[in-house]
N, CA and C of each residue as an Amber inpcrd file, in Angstrom:
protein
   609
   0.8160000  -1.3250000  -0.0240000   0.1350000   0.0010000  -0.3370000
   0.9550000   1.0870000  -0.1200000   1.9650000   1.3110000   0.6520000
   2.6530000   2.4510000   0.6930000   3.2200000   2.5510000  -0.6430000
   3.9310000   1.6720000  -1.1940000   4.4300000   1.8580000  -2.4350000
   3.3580000   2.4050000  -3.5710000   1.9140000   1.8800000  -3.2810000
   1.0810000   2.3230000  -4.3500000   0.6630000   3.8600000  -4.1100000
   0.9920000   4.2140000  -2.6050000   0.5360000   5.4310000  -2.4550000
   1.5950000   6.4770000  -2.9070000   2.8820000   6.1660000  -2.7760000
   4.0040000   7.1120000  -3.0010000   4.0950000   7.1010000  -4.6670000
   3.7120000   6.2200000  -5.2190000   3.7050000   6.0230000  -6.9330000
   2.3730000   6.7040000  -7.4240000   1.5990000   7.2660000  -6.9700000
   0.5010000   7.8980000  -7.6440000  -0.7250000   8.0440000  -6.8510000
  -1.0520000   7.2030000  -5.8210000  -2.6640000   7.1720000  -5.2360000
  -2.9190000   8.4530000  -4.5690000  -1.7360000   9.4560000  -4.5600000
  -2.2410000  10.7650000  -3.9340000  -3.2500000  11.6080000  -4.6590000
  -3.3940000  11.3130000  -5.8490000  -4.5160000  11.6790000  -6.5420000
  -5.7100000  11.2140000  -6.5970000  -5.8130000  10.0570000  -5.9800000
  -7.0650000   9.3820000  -5.8790000  -7.9350000   9.8110000  -4.8010000
  -7.7800000  10.3430000  -3.7260000  -8.6370000  11.0050000  -2.9450000
  -9.3580000  12.1100000  -3.5320000  -8.7220000  13.0200000  -4.1830000
  -9.2920000  14.0590000  -5.1450000 -10.3950000  13.4270000  -6.2570000
 -10.1160000  12.5260000  -6.8150000 -11.0460000  12.0610000  -7.5860000
 -12.3510000  11.4970000  -6.7500000 -12.1100000  10.8650000  -5.8520000
 -13.2420000  10.1110000  -5.2420000 -13.9470000  11.2350000  -4.6330000
 -13.2220000  12.0720000  -3.8180000 -14.1160000  13.2900000  -3.0780000
 -14.8520000  13.9060000  -4.3060000 -14.1110000  14.3750000  -5.1840000
 -15.0980000  15.0870000  -6.5170000 -16.3480000  14.2790000  -6.7910000
 -16.2840000  12.9070000  -6.8460000 -17.3120000  11.9920000  -7.5100000
 -18.2030000  11.6770000  -6.1490000 -18.1930000  12.0360000  -4.8880000
 -18.7850000  11.7970000  -3.7740000 -18.6890000  10.2280000  -3.3410000
 -17.5620000   9.7870000  -3.6980000 -17.5610000   8.2990000  -3.4000000
 -16.8090000   7.8260000  -2.0610000 -17.8010000   8.5350000  -0.9570000
 -17.3960000   8.3700000   0.3940000 -16.7640000   7.2840000   1.0460000
 -17.2930000   6.2380000   0.5200000 -16.9890000   4.7150000   1.3140000
 -15.6060000   4.5700000   0.8300000 -15.3380000   4.9340000  -0.4520000
 -13.7540000   4.7010000  -0.8680000 -12.9170000   5.5640000  -0.2730000
 -13.2460000   7.0440000  -0.1650000 -12.3080000   7.9100000   0.4960000
 -11.9700000   7.3830000   1.7770000 -13.1420000   6.9030000   2.5840000
 -12.9570000   6.2460000   3.9870000 -12.0380000   5.1400000   4.0180000
 -12.1300000   4.3770000   3.0090000 -11.0180000   3.1850000   2.6730000
  -9.6160000   3.8160000   2.5410000  -9.3630000   4.6700000   1.5960000
  -8.2280000   5.2650000   1.4590000  -7.5520000   5.9760000   2.6750000
  -8.5230000   6.3480000   3.4340000  -8.3120000   7.4160000   4.6210000
  -7.5350000   6.3310000   5.8900000  -8.5000000   5.2410000   5.9860000
  -7.9000000   4.2350000   6.8160000  -6.6250000   3.4450000   6.1360000
  -6.4050000   3.3580000   4.9530000  -5.2300000   2.6390000   4.7270000
  -4.1050000   3.2620000   4.7640000  -4.0670000   4.9190000   4.6170000
  -2.9890000   5.6400000   4.5900000  -2.7280000   6.4100000   5.7730000
  -3.5450000   5.8750000   7.0650000  -3.2870000   6.6450000   8.0280000
  -2.0490000   6.7440000   8.7920000  -1.1610000   5.5990000   8.7190000
  -0.0400000   5.3970000   8.8700000   1.1470000   6.2190000   8.3340000
   0.7780000   6.9340000   7.0920000   1.7210000   7.7130000   6.2930000
   1.2390000   9.1070000   6.6590000   0.5260000   9.4410000   7.6400000
   0.1580000  10.9200000   7.8620000   1.1860000  11.7160000   8.5120000
   2.1350000  11.2880000   8.9200000   3.4260000  12.2650000   9.3490000
   4.3780000  12.3790000   8.4200000   4.3400000  11.4220000   7.3450000
   5.5250000  11.3960000   6.1690000   5.5080000  12.6150000   5.6750000
   6.8090000  12.9780000   5.4500000   7.1450000  14.1030000   4.4740000
   6.5770000  13.6940000   3.0760000   5.7500000  14.6060000   2.6660000
   5.4030000  14.5690000   1.3050000   6.0090000  15.2850000   0.1690000
   5.9890000  14.6460000  -1.1060000   6.5370000  15.6860000  -2.2900000
   5.4740000  16.5980000  -2.4330000   5.9110000  17.6950000  -3.5080000
   5.3340000  18.8890000  -3.5100000   4.0410000  18.5360000  -4.4910000
   4.3000000  17.3360000  -5.2350000   2.8590000  16.8650000  -6.0460000
   1.7250000  16.1900000  -5.2500000   2.1970000  15.8860000  -4.2980000
   0.9490000  15.1130000  -3.5540000   0.1560000  15.9080000  -2.5980000
  -1.2560000  15.5370000  -2.4300000  -2.2980000  16.3290000  -1.7730000
  -2.1620000  15.7170000  -0.2490000  -1.6190000  16.8230000   0.6140000
  -1.5100000  16.6330000   2.0330000  -2.7910000  15.9260000   2.7340000
  -2.7990000  15.1380000   3.4050000  -4.1190000  14.2820000   3.9640000
  -4.9050000  15.3740000   4.7800000  -4.4010000  16.3970000   5.3270000
  -5.2330000  17.7280000   5.7780000  -6.0320000  18.4410000   5.1300000
  -5.6730000  18.3730000   3.6200000  -6.5390000  19.0600000   2.4030000
  -7.4330000  18.3540000   2.0710000  -7.7730000  16.9250000   2.4950000
  -8.8240000  16.2620000   1.8820000 -10.2050000  16.8830000   2.0710000
 -10.3720000  17.5650000   3.5950000 -11.6000000  18.1200000   3.7820000
 -11.8170000  19.4670000   2.7340000 -10.9060000  20.0450000   2.2790000
 -10.5390000  21.5410000   1.5880000 -11.4040000  21.0070000  -0.0520000
 -10.6060000  19.6630000  -0.4590000 -11.3910000  19.3010000  -1.5710000
 -12.9010000  19.1550000  -1.6300000 -13.3380000  18.4840000  -0.5310000
 -14.9210000  18.4240000  -0.4010000 -15.5590000  19.7480000  -0.3940000
 -15.0700000  20.5700000   0.4590000 -15.5220000  22.1240000   0.5800000
 -15.4760000  22.7420000  -0.8980000 -14.3850000  22.5260000  -1.5190000
 -14.6160000  23.3350000  -2.8690000 -15.7390000  22.8690000  -3.9870000
 -16.0790000  21.5760000  -3.6310000 -16.9930000  21.0010000  -4.3790000
 -18.4240000  21.3470000  -3.8500000 -18.5760000  21.9060000  -2.6960000
 -19.8020000  21.9910000  -2.1080000 -20.2980000  20.7080000  -1.6210000
 -19.6400000  19.8010000  -1.4440000 -20.2900000  18.6190000  -0.7290000
 -20.5150000  18.6100000   0.6240000 -21.4360000  19.4540000   1.1750000
 -21.8660000  19.6550000   2.5600000 -21.8400000  18.3150000   3.1030000
 -22.6020000  17.2840000   2.5810000 -22.5890000  16.1050000   3.3530000
 -21.5540000  15.3080000   3.6040000 -20.6120000  15.3990000   2.7960000
 -19.3880000  14.6570000   2.7760000 -18.4360000  15.5090000   3.5430000
 -18.3830000  16.9240000   3.8340000 -17.8440000  17.6840000   4.5940000
 -18.1330000  16.8840000   5.9710000 -19.4820000  17.1560000   6.1910000
 -19.7070000  16.6740000   7.5830000 -19.7120000  15.1220000   8.1560000
 -19.3930000  14.3110000   7.3330000 -18.9370000  13.1010000   7.5880000
 -17.5240000  13.1540000   7.8310000 -16.8090000  13.7430000   7.2390000
 -15.2900000  13.7060000   6.9940000 -14.6030000  14.3170000   8.4550000
 -15.4780000  15.4380000   8.8610000 -15.3580000  16.2470000  10.1790000
 -15.1700000  14.9820000  11.2980000 -16.0490000  14.0900000  11.2900000
 -16.1080000  12.9850000  12.0260000 -14.7530000  11.9550000  12.2710000
 -14.1600000  12.2660000  11.2580000 -13.2300000  11.3230000  11.1670000
 -11.6770000  11.5020000  12.0000000 -11.7470000  13.3170000  11.9390000
 -10.4730000  13.9040000  12.6650000 -10.8260000  15.0770000  12.8760000
 -10.1660000  15.5450000  13.6990000 -10.3410000  17.2130000  14.1630000
  -9.0420000  17.8360000  13.9500000  -8.0240000  17.4220000  12.8020000
  -7.1250000  18.0230000  12.5090000  -6.8680000  18.4080000  10.9940000
  -8.1440000  18.5410000  10.4120000  -7.9670000  19.0310000   8.7760000
  -7.2730000  20.6680000   8.8950000  -6.9190000  20.9320000   7.5700000
  -6.9380000  22.0880000   7.5030000  -7.9970000  23.0140000   7.4550000
  -8.5760000  23.3200000   8.6760000 -10.0510000  24.0720000   8.3900000
 -10.3190000  25.3990000   7.8730000  -9.0540000  26.1120000   7.9370000
  -9.1260000  27.4550000   7.4380000  -9.2470000  27.3880000   5.7550000
  -8.3510000  26.5210000   5.5040000  -8.3360000  26.1160000   3.9120000
  -9.5220000  25.6420000   3.3190000 -10.2550000  24.9230000   3.9970000
 -11.6490000  24.3870000   3.8710000 -12.4840000  25.4100000   3.6290000
 -12.7300000  26.1820000   4.5270000 -13.5710000  27.5680000   4.7700000
 -13.3530000  28.6710000   3.6090000 -11.6390000  28.7750000   3.1200000
 -11.5700000  29.5510000   1.9470000 -11.9530000  28.7310000   0.5350000
 -11.8790000  27.5010000   0.5070000 -12.2210000  26.9220000  -0.6200000
 -13.6360000  26.9250000  -0.8010000 -14.5490000  26.9250000   0.0480000
 -16.0400000  26.8790000   0.2420000 -16.3140000  28.3010000  -0.2610000
 -15.7500000  29.3530000   0.5850000 -16.0840000  30.7490000   0.1370000
 -15.7530000  31.1240000  -1.4070000 -14.5440000  30.3890000  -1.8210000
 -14.0330000  30.8960000  -3.2900000 -15.3220000  30.5540000  -4.1450000
 -15.8480000  29.1040000  -3.9810000 -16.4560000  28.7530000  -4.8720000
 -18.1220000  28.9850000  -4.6020000 -18.2100000  29.8670000  -3.3730000
 -19.5850000  30.4460000  -3.1330000 -20.6710000  29.1720000  -2.6920000
 -19.9310000  28.1840000  -1.7660000 -21.1820000  27.2880000  -1.5020000
 -21.4620000  27.6030000   0.1600000 -22.5840000  28.3290000   0.0570000
 -23.0990000  28.5740000   1.1840000 -23.6240000  27.5790000   2.1740000
 -23.7650000  26.3600000   1.9470000 -24.3190000  25.1470000   3.2790000
 -23.1200000  24.7980000   3.5630000 -22.0020000  24.5190000   2.7750000
 -20.8970000  24.0070000   3.2310000 -19.9430000  25.0050000   4.1620000
 -20.0030000  26.3630000   3.9180000 -19.6160000  27.4530000   4.8750000
 -20.4740000  27.2550000   6.1570000 -21.5570000  26.8800000   6.1630000
 -22.3330000  26.7720000   7.2160000 -21.7510000  25.6320000   8.4210000
 -21.9470000  24.3870000   7.4090000 -21.3870000  23.2770000   7.8870000
 -20.2300000  23.1260000   8.7670000 -19.0080000  23.7900000   7.9460000
 -17.7690000  23.9330000   8.3020000 -17.8730000  24.6200000   9.4640000
 -18.7440000  25.8750000   9.7740000 -18.5690000  26.8320000  11.1450000
 -19.2920000  26.1920000  12.0030000 -20.1320000  25.0180000  11.7900000
 -21.0480000  24.4040000  13.0110000 -20.2990000  23.3630000  13.8830000
 -18.8860000  23.2440000  13.0090000 -18.1340000  22.1120000  13.9820000
 -16.8000000  22.7170000  14.0980000 -16.3760000  23.9340000  13.7870000
 -15.1910000  24.3550000  14.1220000 -15.2500000  25.8330000  14.3750000
 -14.2070000  26.3450000  15.5580000 -14.6640000  27.7400000  16.1460000
 -13.6420000  28.3690000  15.0780000 -13.8630000  29.1320000  14.3610000
 -13.0890000  30.1970000  13.4570000 -12.6830000  31.3910000  13.9280000
 -11.1880000  31.6250000  13.7540000 -10.8890000  32.9810000  14.2070000
 -11.3350000  34.1230000  13.2510000 -11.3990000  35.3730000  13.9290000
 -11.7540000  36.6310000  12.8530000 -10.9560000  36.6730000  11.7300000
  -9.7240000  36.3920000  11.8710000  -8.8980000  36.4920000  10.5820000
  -9.2700000  35.5220000   9.7060000  -9.4450000  34.2290000  10.0490000
  -9.5440000  33.3830000   9.0980000 -11.3060000  33.7560000   8.1840000
 -12.1250000  34.2840000   9.0840000 -13.8000000  34.7250000   8.5370000
 -13.1800000  35.8850000   7.8160000 -12.3650000  36.8190000   8.1450000
 -12.1620000  37.8210000   7.3600000 -11.3190000  37.7080000   5.9740000
 -10.5310000  36.8840000   5.9870000  -9.7690000  36.5030000   4.7770000
 -10.6510000  35.3440000   3.8630000 -11.6570000  34.8950000   4.6260000
 -12.8280000  34.1190000   3.6430000 -13.5730000  35.1580000   2.7070000
 -13.5730000  36.3480000   3.0690000 -14.7440000  37.3220000   2.3000000
 -13.6690000  37.7870000   1.2790000 -12.4110000  37.9800000   1.5850000
 -11.6040000  38.1920000   0.2550000 -11.3590000  37.0640000  -0.6150000
 -11.7750000  35.8810000  -0.3140000 -11.8300000  34.7340000  -1.3810000
 -13.0340000  34.7930000  -1.8850000 -14.2700000  34.9480000  -1.2540000
 -15.5850000  34.8580000  -2.1140000 -15.6920000  36.1500000  -3.0540000
 -15.0240000  37.2560000  -2.8320000 -15.0890000  38.2180000  -3.5320000
 -14.1530000  38.4280000  -4.7020000 -12.8590000  37.3590000  -4.6360000
 -11.9680000  37.3570000  -5.7430000 -12.4360000  36.8700000  -7.1870000
 -13.1220000  37.8660000  -7.6950000 -13.8120000  37.3590000  -8.9870000
 -12.9490000  38.2190000 -10.1690000 -13.2900000  37.4230000 -11.3190000
 -12.9220000  38.1580000 -12.6840000 -14.0350000  38.0330000 -13.4560000
 -14.4810000  39.1510000 -14.2090000 -15.7030000  39.1970000 -15.0040000
 -15.5630000  38.3360000 -16.2900000 -14.3220000  38.0550000 -16.7770000
 -14.1620000  36.8940000 -17.8580000 -13.9140000  35.6490000 -17.3860000
 -13.5900000  35.4980000 -16.3980000 -13.1490000  33.8800000 -16.1270000
 -14.2550000  33.8120000 -14.5890000 -15.3140000  33.1340000 -14.9560000
 -16.2040000  33.1490000 -13.5940000 -15.9330000  31.5600000 -13.3810000
 -15.3920000  31.5980000 -12.2180000 -14.9420000  29.9590000 -12.0440000
 -16.2320000  29.0540000 -11.9530000 -15.8100000  27.8210000 -12.7050000
 -16.7670000  26.7070000 -12.8570000 -16.3380000  25.5940000 -12.6720000
 -16.5800000  25.0040000 -11.4010000 -15.9400000  23.9360000 -10.8830000
 -16.9410000  22.4730000 -11.4970000 -16.1780000  21.6310000 -11.7110000
 -16.8320000  20.4260000 -12.9280000 -17.9680000  19.8470000 -11.9290000
 -17.7470000  19.5330000 -10.4730000 -18.8500000  19.0050000  -9.6610000
 -19.9650000  19.9170000  -9.1380000 -20.0080000  21.0790000  -9.8750000
 -21.2060000  22.0450000  -9.4870000 -22.2570000  21.9130000 -10.4790000
 -23.7720000  21.6750000 -10.1090000 -24.5100000  21.4340000 -11.2540000
 -25.6530000  22.7600000 -11.1450000 -24.9950000  23.6120000 -10.5270000
 -25.9120000  25.0440000 -10.1520000 -25.7180000  25.7820000 -11.3970000
 -27.0160000  26.2330000 -11.6360000 -26.8610000  27.7290000 -12.7780000
 -25.9290000  28.7800000 -12.3780000 -25.6850000  29.6780000 -13.1490000
 -24.8700000  30.8100000 -12.7580000 -25.4470000  31.5970000 -11.9560000
 -26.8660000  32.0000000 -12.2330000 -27.7440000  32.8070000 -11.5900000
 -27.6190000  32.3490000 -10.1950000 -28.1680000  30.8700000 -10.0530000
 -28.3590000  30.4880000  -8.8130000 -26.5960000  30.4740000  -7.8730000
 -25.7040000  30.4170000  -8.5930000 -24.4680000  30.5250000  -7.9540000
 -24.2920000  32.2250000  -7.4810000 -24.4330000  32.7310000  -8.2220000
 -24.4970000  34.1070000  -7.9560000 -25.2870000  34.6370000  -6.7100000
 -26.5060000  34.1220000  -6.8540000 -27.3750000  34.3770000  -5.4370000
 -26.7630000  33.5360000  -4.0760000 -26.1820000  32.5230000  -4.2810000
 -25.5010000  31.8550000  -3.3490000 -24.1720000  32.6590000  -2.7690000
 -23.4880000  33.4170000  -3.6240000 -22.4420000  34.1130000  -3.4420000
 -22.7400000  35.1990000  -2.4540000 -24.0760000  35.8210000  -2.7150000
 -24.6740000  36.8460000  -1.9180000 -24.8740000  36.2850000  -0.5780000
 -25.3600000  35.1910000  -0.4830000 -25.6580000  34.5860000   0.6090000
 -24.3700000  34.1060000   1.8520000 -23.1380000  33.7040000   1.0040000
 -22.0550000  33.6960000   1.5850000 -21.4520000  34.8560000   2.2370000
 -21.4730000  36.1330000   1.3900000 -21.1620000  37.4860000   1.8040000
 -21.8790000  37.6430000   3.0530000 -22.9510000  37.4940000   2.9460000
 -23.9000000  38.0890000   4.2000000 -23.5790000  37.1370000   5.3930000
 -23.3500000  35.9550000   5.2590000 -23.0330000  35.1490000   6.4660000
 -21.9180000  35.4040000   6.8790000 -20.5300000  35.7940000   6.3890000
 -19.3760000  36.1080000   6.7130000 -19.4260000  37.2420000   7.2110000
 -20.0500000  38.4330000   6.8850000 -20.2600000  39.6600000   7.7440000
 -20.8400000  39.4290000   8.8280000 -22.0300000  38.8380000   9.0390000
 -22.6470000  38.5910000  10.1950000 -21.7790000  37.7290000  11.2410000
 -20.6540000  37.1340000  10.6270000 -19.7200000  36.1850000  11.3390000
 -18.6840000  37.1400000  12.0930000 -18.5470000  38.5000000  11.5470000
 -17.6130000  39.3110000  11.8980000 -16.6080000  39.7520000  11.0900000
 -16.7330000  39.4800000   9.8500000 -15.8480000  40.1490000   8.5550000
 -16.2000000  41.3290000   8.2080000 -15.3450000  42.2850000   8.0520000
 -15.5870000  43.7400000   7.8800000 -15.1540000  44.0520000   6.2900000
 -16.4410000  44.2200000   5.6560000 -16.1880000  44.5450000   4.0880000
 -15.4900000  45.5780000   3.6780000 -15.1480000  46.7780000   4.6380000
 -14.5890000  47.7870000   4.0890000 -13.0760000  47.5360000   4.3510000
 -12.6040000  46.5180000   5.1150000 -11.3400000  46.2740000   5.3750000
 -11.0290000  44.8430000   4.4980000 -11.7110000  44.2840000   3.7770000
 -11.5530000  43.1790000   3.1930000 -10.7910000  43.4000000   1.6420000
  -9.8660000  42.4780000   1.4310000  -8.8910000  42.7150000   0.1020000
  -9.2900000  41.6550000  -0.6140000  -9.3580000  41.4380000  -2.0160000
  -9.3470000  40.1480000  -2.7690000  -7.9620000  39.4400000  -2.3580000
  -7.9830000  38.3220000  -2.5590000  -6.7520000  37.3140000  -2.4290000
  -5.4880000  37.5760000  -3.3990000  -6.1400000  37.5620000  -4.8590000
  -5.3200000  37.3690000  -5.8840000  -4.6680000  38.8250000  -6.1930000
  -5.2700000  39.8150000  -6.0160000  -4.6530000  40.9970000  -6.1580000
  -4.6510000  42.2020000  -5.2420000  -5.4300000  41.9780000  -4.1030000
  -5.3370000  42.9910000  -2.9580000  -6.2620000  44.1790000  -3.3810000
  -7.2450000  43.9460000  -4.0040000  -8.1270000  45.2470000  -4.0940000
  -9.2540000  45.1620000  -3.0920000  -9.6840000  46.1300000  -2.7820000
 -10.9400000  46.2500000  -1.7330000 -12.1220000  45.5240000  -2.2290000
 -12.7550000  44.6580000  -1.8310000 -13.8440000  43.8790000  -2.4240000
 -14.7990000  44.5270000  -3.1690000 -15.2780000  45.6530000  -2.4280000
 -16.3630000  46.8130000  -2.9200000 -15.9740000  47.1220000  -4.2570000
 -14.6280000  47.6840000  -4.3900000 -14.2270000  48.0060000  -5.6150000
 -14.0990000  47.0500000  -6.6840000 -13.9330000  46.0000000  -6.2280000
 -13.7340000  44.6220000  -7.1810000 -14.8350000  44.5180000  -7.6270000
 -15.9470000  44.0610000  -7.0370000 -17.5370000  43.6440000  -7.3150000
 -17.7720000  45.0130000  -8.3670000 -17.6350000  46.0130000  -8.0220000
 -18.1240000  47.3080000  -8.5810000 -17.8340000  47.2470000 -10.1180000
 -16.6310000  46.6860000 -10.2450000 -16.1840000  46.6220000 -11.6780000
 -17.1060000  45.5350000 -12.5850000 -17.8580000  44.9000000 -12.1240000
 -18.5310000  43.6510000 -12.9030000 -20.2400000  43.7930000 -12.5340000
 -21.0660000  44.1380000 -13.6440000 -22.5160000  44.1280000 -13.3030000
 -22.9400000  42.6840000 -13.0270000 -22.4080000  41.6000000 -13.4100000
 -22.7150000  40.3340000 -13.0700000 -22.5970000  39.9540000 -11.6370000
 -22.1950000  40.6520000 -10.7230000 -21.9320000  40.5760000  -9.5660000
 -22.8410000  41.4450000  -8.6990000 -23.8600000  41.9940000  -9.4350000
 -24.6170000  43.0490000  -8.5360000 -25.1160000  42.5840000  -7.3580000
 -25.4590000  41.3310000  -7.2750000 -26.3840000  40.6870000  -6.1790000
 -25.3130000  40.4410000  -4.8700000 -23.8610000  40.3310000  -5.2320000
 -22.9650000  40.0200000  -4.1930000 -22.7740000  41.5820000  -3.9000000
 -22.6340000  42.5730000  -4.6610000 -22.2790000  44.1340000  -4.2680000
 -23.4770000  44.5610000  -3.3920000 -24.7410000  44.2640000  -3.7320000
 -25.8920000  44.5700000  -2.8730000 -25.7480000  44.0480000  -1.4760000
 -25.2410000  42.5910000  -1.6010000 -25.2210000  42.0210000  -0.1130000
 -24.1060000  42.8120000   0.6370000 -22.9050000  43.3740000   0.0990000
 -21.9930000  44.1820000   0.8180000 -22.7660000  45.4780000   1.3470000
 -23.5120000  45.9950000   0.5950000 -24.0690000  47.4350000   0.8500000
 -25.0770000  47.4220000   1.8400000 -25.7850000  46.2560000   1.7350000
 -26.8550000  45.7920000   2.7750000 -25.9200000  45.5260000   4.0660000
 -24.9360000  45.1420000   4.1530000 -24.1990000  44.8250000   5.2520000
 -23.2820000  45.7790000   5.7880000 -23.7110000  47.1100000   5.3560000
 -22.4680000  48.2220000   5.9030000 -21.6610000  48.8350000   5.0780000
 -21.0910000  48.0350000   4.0750000 -20.1130000  48.4660000   3.3530000
 -20.2090000  50.1690000   2.5620000 -19.2000000  50.6710000   2.4540000
 -19.1300000  51.8660000   1.9690000 -18.3640000  52.2570000   0.6590000
 -18.2520000  53.6160000   0.1630000 -17.3480000  53.6640000  -0.8070000
 -15.9930000  53.5430000  -0.3310000 -15.0630000  53.0550000  -1.5600000
 -13.7790000  52.5920000  -1.0980000 -12.6610000  53.4560000  -1.8890000
 -11.8160000  54.3780000  -0.9730000 -10.8970000  54.9660000  -1.6840000
  -9.3900000  53.9830000  -2.1920000  -9.3790000  53.8910000  -3.3520000
  -8.2360000  52.9170000  -3.7150000  -7.3350000  53.6100000  -4.7430000
  -6.0690000  54.1920000  -4.3430000  -5.4020000  54.8280000  -5.2870000
  -4.2920000  53.7060000  -5.9800000  -3.8870000  52.7130000  -5.3370000
  -3.0590000  51.5860000  -5.9180000  -3.3680000  51.3830000  -7.1580000
  -4.6450000  51.2620000  -7.5540000  -5.0420000  50.6550000  -8.8970000
  -5.1250000  51.7250000  -9.7460000  -4.8270000  52.8660000  -9.5550000
  -4.5640000  53.9160000 -10.5210000  -6.0840000  54.8680000 -10.5180000
  -6.9680000  54.3010000  -9.7910000  -8.4300000  55.0270000  -9.6700000
  -8.2610000  56.0360000  -8.3360000  -8.8580000  57.1700000  -8.8900000
  -9.0200000  57.9650000  -7.5140000 -10.3330000  57.7440000  -6.3960000
 -11.4410000  56.7180000  -7.0210000 -12.5550000  56.3600000  -6.1400000
 -12.9890000  55.1630000  -6.8920000 -13.7960000  54.3500000  -6.0630000
 -14.4890000  53.1050000  -6.3410000 -15.8740000  53.7350000  -6.3310000
 -16.4610000  54.3290000  -7.1030000 -18.1510000  54.4540000  -6.8050000
 -19.0310000  53.3830000  -6.8720000 -19.6340000  53.3560000  -5.7550000
 -20.6340000  52.1000000  -5.4720000 -22.0250000  53.0030000  -5.1920000
 -22.9370000  52.5980000  -5.7380000 -24.3990000  52.9990000  -6.0020000
 -25.4320000  51.8970000  -5.5580000 -26.4890000  52.4150000  -4.8850000
 -27.5260000  51.2250000  -4.6960000 -28.3980000  51.6740000  -5.7890000
 -29.0760000  50.9690000  -6.5790000 -30.0720000  51.2890000  -7.7580000
 -31.4860000  50.7290000  -7.2850000
């Protein structure tokens, strides 16, 4: 089993979790438990990140079950994956079992608002429509702000833009921008991008 793991089984949990094959994932979890403290190569998926794979897919039921197996997951990364992919139920599921720091909650808001108008993330295992996903994005934003995230001090992860300024660039994220405004976000000064002001209006 060890030779099989080190020769390529590291990608198997990723595929199995994507396909919601939980019994198989559990078998691999049990079979590789003795390898959990072993040094990994840079191409292998660390066992602590398996929960994050389920979170990025929005498999809240899988996340719930996997959290029963261990308390040593990378919970922050799982939250950020769920937030980045706008999975509201998964965010709530993670928070129901783990006490997140305000720093993790704040950074999650930067992940959910890290958008690009030309490349709207489309994960293979998500069967929701684009409109439904955009609505869910707004739900995630509202939940994170209620949990303590400050929208006026949140920055997108990829480029450091204020989240209000970033969402204001793209009309397709109007629901998310509305959620920020409803939760108290204000206009944002942003000199670094070359703009004097990010104009935000409620219509």
